[in-house]
Backbone as CSV, one residue per row, in Angstrom:
resi,resn,N_x,N_y,N_z,CA_x,CA_y,CA_z,C_x,C_y,C_z
1,UNK,2.153,-4.960,-5.617,3.404,-4.518,-6.341,4.473,-4.969,-6.926
2,UNK,4.383,-4.838,-8.410,6.150,-4.879,-8.805,6.900,-4.062,-8.916
3,UNK,7.953,-4.610,-8.484,9.884,-3.586,-8.760,10.284,-4.072,-9.648
4,UNK,10.669,-3.914,-10.348,11.633,-4.738,-11.073,11.640,-5.381,-11.577
5,UNK,11.301,-7.107,-10.819,11.198,-8.334,-11.472,10.651,-9.008,-10.346
6,UNK,10.482,-8.502,-9.123,10.265,-8.915,-7.493,8.552,-8.567,-7.088
7,UNK,8.105,-8.616,-6.393,6.957,-8.654,-6.398,7.275,-8.172,-4.893
8,UNK,5.570,-7.615,-4.031,5.821,-7.084,-2.621,4.285,-6.436,-2.420
9,UNK,4.211,-7.225,-1.076,2.666,-6.753,-0.802,2.912,-5.958,-0.146
10,UNK,2.356,-4.323,-0.068,2.411,-3.969,1.094,1.171,-3.513,1.678
11,UNK,1.268,-3.524,2.561,0.242,-3.378,3.967,0.489,-1.636,4.268
12,UNK,-0.316,-1.121,4.097,-1.218,0.029,4.757,-1.575,0.081,5.445
13,UNK,-1.894,0.329,6.711,-2.391,0.316,7.842,-3.066,2.132,8.277
14,UNK,-1.679,2.407,8.578,-1.569,3.596,9.296,-1.046,4.672,8.061
15,UNK,-1.525,5.778,8.195,-0.751,7.087,6.942,0.313,7.266,7.148
16,UNK,1.222,6.978,8.239,2.568,6.764,8.235,2.935,5.814,6.544
17,UNK,2.286,4.594,6.585,2.899,3.706,6.009,2.475,4.268,4.230
18,UNK,1.699,4.524,4.143,0.667,5.674,2.617,2.683,6.788,2.287
19,UNK,2.336,7.503,3.706,3.442,8.565,3.385,4.830,7.763,2.940
20,UNK,5.069,7.143,3.715,6.131,6.433,2.812,6.460,5.574,1.557
21,UNK,4.835,4.757,1.144,5.191,4.351,-0.342,4.751,6.132,-1.380
22,UNK,4.295,6.851,-0.776,4.267,7.941,-1.457,5.748,8.868,-1.684
23,UNK,6.614,8.500,-0.578,8.181,9.100,-0.658,9.082,8.351,-1.967
24,UNK,8.760,6.435,-1.716,9.676,6.060,-2.032,8.930,5.847,-3.718
25,UNK,7.575,5.704,-4.119,7.316,5.599,-5.610,6.337,6.947,-5.910
26,UNK,6.604,8.636,-6.423,5.761,9.394,-6.152,4.616,8.904,-6.891
27,UNK,4.479,8.349,-8.487,4.191,8.064,-9.085,2.255,7.923,-8.850
28,UNK,2.468,7.248,-6.941,0.970,6.655,-6.270,0.734,8.066,-5.787
29,UNK,1.015,9.903,-5.493,0.901,10.720,-4.908,0.088,10.594,-5.231
30,UNK,-1.429,10.981,-4.538,-2.871,11.774,-4.851,-3.773,9.534,-4.990
31,UNK,-3.249,8.896,-4.893,-3.398,8.263,-5.708,-4.282,7.523,-4.345
32,UNK,-6.097,7.450,-3.990,-6.687,6.971,-2.776,-6.485,5.321,-2.708
33,UNK,-6.256,4.599,-1.921,-6.436,3.530,-1.898,-7.718,2.876,-0.268
34,UNK,-8.084,1.999,-0.827,-9.371,1.178,0.260,-9.126,0.885,1.182
35,UNK,-9.857,1.448,2.517,-9.528,0.246,3.326,-9.733,-0.730,3.890
36,UNK,-8.274,-0.856,4.182,-8.523,-2.786,4.289,-9.681,-2.377,5.520
37,UNK,-9.569,-4.721,5.079,-10.847,-4.569,6.497,-11.227,-6.181,6.665
38,UNK,-10.618,-6.298,7.533,-11.101,-8.040,7.826,-12.022,-8.922,8.513
39,UNK,-12.306,-9.533,8.265,-13.573,-10.837,7.967,-13.364,-12.371,8.716
40,UNK,-13.656,-12.629,10.318,-13.681,-13.751,10.765,-14.352,-14.806,9.380
41,UNK,-13.575,-16.004,8.794,-14.728,-16.927,7.746,-14.105,-18.170,9.334
42,UNK,-15.894,-18.171,8.578,-16.117,-20.296,9.883,-16.548,-21.143,8.798
C-alpha cells in the first residue's frame, strides 16, 4: 500500500486486521481481499 511517499506491506490474517485497515482507510470499505496462503518450496 502506498501512503503518501511511503510503501507499507499489510498482512490481513485476522478479521480484526481488516477492520483496522478499513477504519484507517475508509476507501477500502467493501473491498474483498483474497485469503492468504503459504506454500512450502523445495
